[in-house]
N, C-alpha and C positions, 0 to 999 in steps of 0.2 A: 521668593521675593517677586513682587509684581513689577513688570516693566511696562511703561507706557511711552508713547511717542509724543514729545512736546515740540513746539516750535519756538525758536529763540530769535528775537528781533532786536535791532539797534534801538536804544532808548531815545536817541536824538532824532533820527529820520524815519524810524519804523520799518526799515527794510528787513526782509527775512534773511537771516544769516545761516541758520542750521535747522534741520529736523533731526531730533536726537532721541535715542532710546534711554529714558531716565529710569533708574532703579532707585528704590528707597523712598523715604518719606521726607527728607530734609530739603532745604533750598538748593538752588543750583550754584555750586561752587566750582566744579570742574567738569569738563567734557572729555571723556576718553575717546581717542580717535577711532577705535574699532566700533564704537557705538553711534557714531555720526552716520545717519541714514542718507541725508542729502545735504551737501555743502554748497552754498550759494556764494561763498567768498572766493577770492583768488588764492587763498592759502597763506596770506601774509598777516592774518589775525587783525585785519582792518576792515571796517565796514565798506562795502563797494559803493554805497550811496554817498556818505559824507567823509570817508577816509579816516574816521576816528578809530583808534586802537581799542579793542574790546576784550582782549585776552593775551596771555603770555604762554609760550610753550614751556612745558616742564615734564619731567619724568615723575610720576606718582605711582607708588607701589610697583615700580619696575615697568610701568606701561607709559607710553607717550600720551600726554594729555594737554588740553588747553585750560589753563587756570583763568577763570572768568574774573575780570575787574568789576567789582560790585558797583552797581549804578549805571553801567554802560549798556546793559541789555535788560530786556524784560521777556517774560515767557508767557506762552499760552498753552493750556492743557495740563497745568500742574495739579490742579485740584482733583482729588479722587472722590468720586461720588458713590 
């Protein structure tokens, strides 16, 4: 499986939230905590720029993860060339 680094931004104010090692081909649904390379948030799953909640904490496949609320973030670096 190829892993690439993507950046995850707030859809409202465009602030960088995470740099994340994305695996697989699908869209961004969840972020496993052990794959987050750089975290620009305070850890409360809210955007530091506008305060909007962008994810919820969950356990997925026995691993802690952030379940992304669709429409609250956009990504850069997803397309594979």
